[in-house]
N, C-alpha and C positions, 0 to 999 in steps of 0.2 A: 564619830558623829560630828557633823559640821553645821554650824548655825547659818542657814541661808535664808533667814526670815527677812522678807522685803517689806514688812509692815512699816508704815511711816512712823510708828511710835518707837521703832528700834533705834537706840542711840548709838550702837556700835557701828563703826565704819570699816571694820576689818572682819574677815571670817574668823570664827572662833571654833577651835577643835575641842570637843568635850570628850574626855578619855573614858574608855570602858573600865569596869572595876578591875580587870586583870592586867592592866598596863597603865602605869603613870610615869611620865618622865620625872626627873628630880629637880628641885630647886635647892641650891646650896647657898646658905647665908651663914657666914661666920662659922664654918665647919659643921653646921647643923643641916641635915637633909630632910626636906619636906616633899611629900607627894603632890605633884601638880595635877589638879582636877580638870582644868581647861586652860587653853593657851591661844593667844592671838599675837599679831605682830606688836601690839602696843600694851598688852596686859595679860595677866594670868590670875588664876584663883588656885589656892593651895590649901592643904589640910594642915592645921596647926598641930604642934606637939605640945603636950602638957608641960607646964612650968618652963617654957622657953620664951624669953622676952625678945620681941622684935625691935629692930632699929626704929627710931622715931622720925628721922628725916631721910634725905636721899642716901642711898647706899648701893654698893656694888654687890651683885650676886651672880651666880652661874646657873644656867639651865643645862641639864644633861639629858640628851634624848636617846632613843632606842639604839642608835648605831655607836654610842659612846662619845659622840661629839659633845663638846662643852661650849656654850655661848655665853660670853660675859654680857651682863645687862646692868643698867643703872636705873633704879626705880624708887618708888615710894609706896608704902602701904596706904591704901585709900579707904579700906573698909575691913572691919572684923565683925563677923556674925557667927556666933556659936563656935564651932570648931574649924571655921574656914576664914581665910583672909584673902583679900583682893589686892593686887599690886599693879600699879600703873608704871609703865616703863617710860621714863622721861627722855633720855638722850639715846642710850644704847638700847636698841630694840631687836626683836627677833627678825632676821632676814626672811624675805618672801620664800627663798629657796628652802629654808628649814621648814616653814609651814607646809609647803607643797610636799616635801619629803615625808613629813609626819602624816599627812593625809594619805599619801600613797601607801605607807607602811600599815596604817590602820585598815585601809581597804583590803590589802593583801591578807592581813591577819584575819579579817572577818570572813574571807573566802576560804580559809583553811579549815 
């Protein structure tokens, strides 16, 4: 699912992929693996693990997608709400090609 809302109240400037329940890429932080719930070039939202403390400032992480590719990112946690956290990617972001690849993969998977 892709966020294509053109509402003037929408703050995001990049397309956001919202993942279905049966597929979530992985966010790897300090050897801990989290399910990514949605992803854009500049941010992501992921499901927290119980009793796992997250870094407080800028940190390196990896995003692993459907084809096994791993993308190194640099970001910061900007929000925690319930069992979910949002991360803003500061310098190292997700390349456009990866976002397009994920969109194509999800469309193909939906058609199966």
